[in-house]
N, C-alpha and C positions, 0 to 999 in steps of 0.2 A: 285769650288767655294770660290774668294776671297773676303773675308771677306769686302772687301771694295764696293765691288762689290752689296754687302746689301747690306751697307749703300750708299752710293749714291743713291741703287733702295728705301727703304724708307725714306730716306731723301724727293726725290721726288714725292714716291707716295702719303707723309704725309703733300705738302709744305713745310719744317723746316727750318726756320730761322737758321744759327752757332749758336747761344746764346740755342737756344731750341734744340735742338742736344746737347750742353752740359748740360741742365739743364737735359734731359733723361740721360743720365749716370750717371750722380749729383745725381738722384734718386732714384740708385742699389748703393751711396756709395766711388763710385769712378771720383775725379778729376785731368783732361785733361785741360788742355793748348790749346789755338785756335787758335794758329797755327801749334799747332801736331793736329788739330779736320782738320783743313783746307786744310796739307799735305796726308790726309788719303782721301777726299773726291772731292782732281785733281787729272786728266785722267795718268796713269803710267806712258805717255812719259813726261811731267813735270819733269825737275831737281829737286825736292825738296819735288816732289809725293813721298811716307813714305807708307808701307803695318801691318796698320792696324795687331794687335793680336790678337789670342786667348780672352786675357784676356778684352780687354777691349771693343770683338767683347762682350763677357755674359757680361758684365756688362752691356753695350745698346740693349740686350732683356731681360734683367729681371729691366731692368729700363725702356723701353718700354712697356711689359709691366704691370708696374707703374703707365707709363702715360696714357697708352687709360683704363685699370681700373679699376684706384683707390689703393690706398694703405690700407691694410683689416689686420688688428696689429693680429687676430687674426693667420696672417698665416707669416710664418719667409717670406724674400726675397727669392729666390730662389737659390739654389746655385751656385755658377762659378763653372765653367766642369773645368779642365787640360786643355782642347780642344778641338773647337769649331766642329763639325763635320755640314752635310747638313740634318740628321734627327735629329744635334741641333736646328738649327735653323727653324727647318719647327714647331717639336716640339713650338718652343715660339713664334712664330709670330703668331698660334692655339688658344693660351693662349689671346697671349696681345687682339686681334681679336676677341675671341669668337667663335673660326667658329665650324662649325663641320661635322660632311661627307659631308653631302649633301652644306655642302655651297662647301666648298674641291672642291667637284665633280662637281660644279654648275661653279666657276672659274674655274677648268682646262677646261670644255668644253664653255668653251667666248672664250679662245684663239686656241680651233679646236685642241686640246690633250685630246685623250682617256686616265682614268686610273679608273679603277675597285675598288668598296669598299674593298675588300680583298686591295688586292697591297695598297693603300692609305693604311690601320689597320698596314698593315706589317710596314711600314714605321716611326709608332707611338710606337713600342714593345721596350721594353728594348733589345740589344744591344745579352745576351745573350735569348734570344727565339729562341725554334727552328724556328717560324714564319719570323726573323727579317728581312726585307730589306734593304739593303744600301742602301738613297738617291744620285742619280744623279745628277751632278748640271744641265745639260739638264732639268728634277725635276722637280727643286727649280726652273730655270729662268720661267719657263711655273710659278709658282704657283706666280712668282713676278710680275712678268708679264698678270696676271688676277686678281689680288686684289689687286693691283694697278686700271687697269680697272672697278674694281666696285668699289672702294672708288671714285677715280677722277672723273667717267661718262667718 
């Protein structure tokens, strides 16, 4: 799944303005231009559409954690991963919205998608763990759809 899709989904989910999107990225220590942000949020067929890089996406997700949960001086800003996978996006969204396993299962159930607790825990494991499972695009899409339903009602 492209980073732009995730940006648009979170923006819609939280009903964020362009300025708020910029502020969220700024919370993680990255400055971006409003024109760049607009280009990332445009549809793929727009002439000035740009692909959002992994670097920006990680900063947005880290900023979202701070935006939703507040900054705690006891803990540093999460690390900036060089590449973003669906697993990393899921982990950071889970942290930002303080979701537990039962919350995740409820989110998937709300969009008629069945997933078991062991399947979910495999997604949140480290990549070198023997029970690690790669998060597919469909799983992430259903998660974003269900989380939007939960938040927006």
